[in-house]
C-alpha positions as CSV (number, residue, x, y, z in Angstrom):
1,V,-5.5,6.4,0.6
2,T,-7.2,5.5,4.2
3,M,-5.2,3.9,7.1
4,T,-7.6,2.0,9.6
5,P,-7.3,0.6,13.1
6,Q,-8.3,-3.0,13.5
7,D,-8.6,-6.1,15.2
8,A,-7.8,-9.1,13.4
9,N,-8.5,-12.1,16.1
10,G,-6.8,-10.4,19.1
11,M,-3.9,-8.8,16.7
12,R,-3.6,-5.7,16.5
13,V,-3.6,-4.2,12.1
14,L,-4.1,-1.1,10.6
15,L,-5.8,-2.2,7.2
16,I,-4.5,0.0,4.4
17,N,-6.6,1.0,0.8
18,G,-6.1,3.4,-1.9
19,I,-6.1,3.1,-5.8
20,V,-4.1,3.4,-8.4
21,E,-4.9,5.7,-11.5
22,N,-3.4,5.8,-14.9
23,R,-4.0,9.3,-16.3
24,T,-2.9,8.3,-19.4
25,E,-4.1,7.4,-23.0
26,G,-1.1,4.1,-22.7
27,R,-1.1,1.3,-20.8
28,L,0.8,1.1,-17.8
29,A,3.4,-1.7,-16.3
30,M,1.7,-1.9,-12.7
31,P,4.5,-1.7,-10.7
32,S,4.7,-3.0,-6.9
33,I,3.4,-0.7,-4.0
34,R,5.6,-0.5,-1.5
35,A,3.6,0.1,1.7
36,E,6.0,1.8,4.8
37,L,5.2,2.5,8.4
38,I,7.1,5.5,9.9
39,S,7.6,6.4,13.2
40,G,9.4,9.7,13.9
41,E,12.7,8.6,11.6
42,V,12.7,4.9,11.8
43,V,10.7,2.0,10.2
44,V,8.5,0.4,12.0
45,A,7.2,-1.6,9.1
46,S,7.1,-2.5,5.6
47,T,5.0,-5.0,3.2
48,L,5.5,-4.6,-0.7
49,I,1.6,-4.9,-2.7
50,S,1.7,-7.0,-5.3
51,A,-0.5,-5.8,-8.0
52,A,-3.3,-8.4,-9.2
53,A,-2.5,-7.4,-13.1
54,S,0.9,-6.7,-14.9
55,Q,0.0,-3.9,-16.9
56,I,-3.0,-0.8,-15.8
57,G,-5.1,0.4,-19.2
58,G,-5.2,4.3,-20.8
59,R,-7.7,6.3,-18.4
60,E,-8.1,3.5,-15.6
61,S,-8.0,2.4,-11.5
62,Y,-6.5,0.2,-9.9
63,G,-7.6,-0.6,-6.4
64,F,-6.0,-2.6,-3.5
65,S,-5.8,-2.8,0.3
66,V,-4.0,-4.9,2.7
67,R,-3.2,-5.4,6.8
68,V,-0.3,-4.6,8.3
69,P,0.5,-5.9,12.1
70,H,0.1,-2.3,13.9
71,P,3.2,-1.9,15.8
72,G,1.2,0.1,18.6
73,G,0.5,3.1,20.3
74,K,0.7,6.5,18.5
75,L,-1.2,5.9,14.6
76,P,2.2,5.7,12.2
77,D,2.4,7.7,9.4
78,L,2.5,5.3,6.5
79,R,4.9,6.1,3.1
80,L,3.3,4.6,-0.3
81,S,6.0,3.8,-3.1
82,L,5.8,1.9,-6.8
83,A,7.9,-0.1,-7.1
84,D,10.2,-1.8,-9.6
85,R,9.4,-5.4,-11.2
86,G,11.9,-7.9,-8.8
87,A,12.0,-5.2,-5.8
């Protein structure tokens, strides 16, 4: 996972890129990914990244990318988690 500060039409954003890997042999459901920007103990931004595919095959990987508004100041920490469908 990488997180890169960018300027998008005058607005500060963070570009988050990552890869989800299915290290098993079987096909698995591909859940949404929750990305949270954290400053200290406070969540300053949160977004849900929906996967284009509903499943990921065995030994396959899925790349994702999202832009999140940057709250400014110091670069926040990033916490990623897999969310259940409908979350």
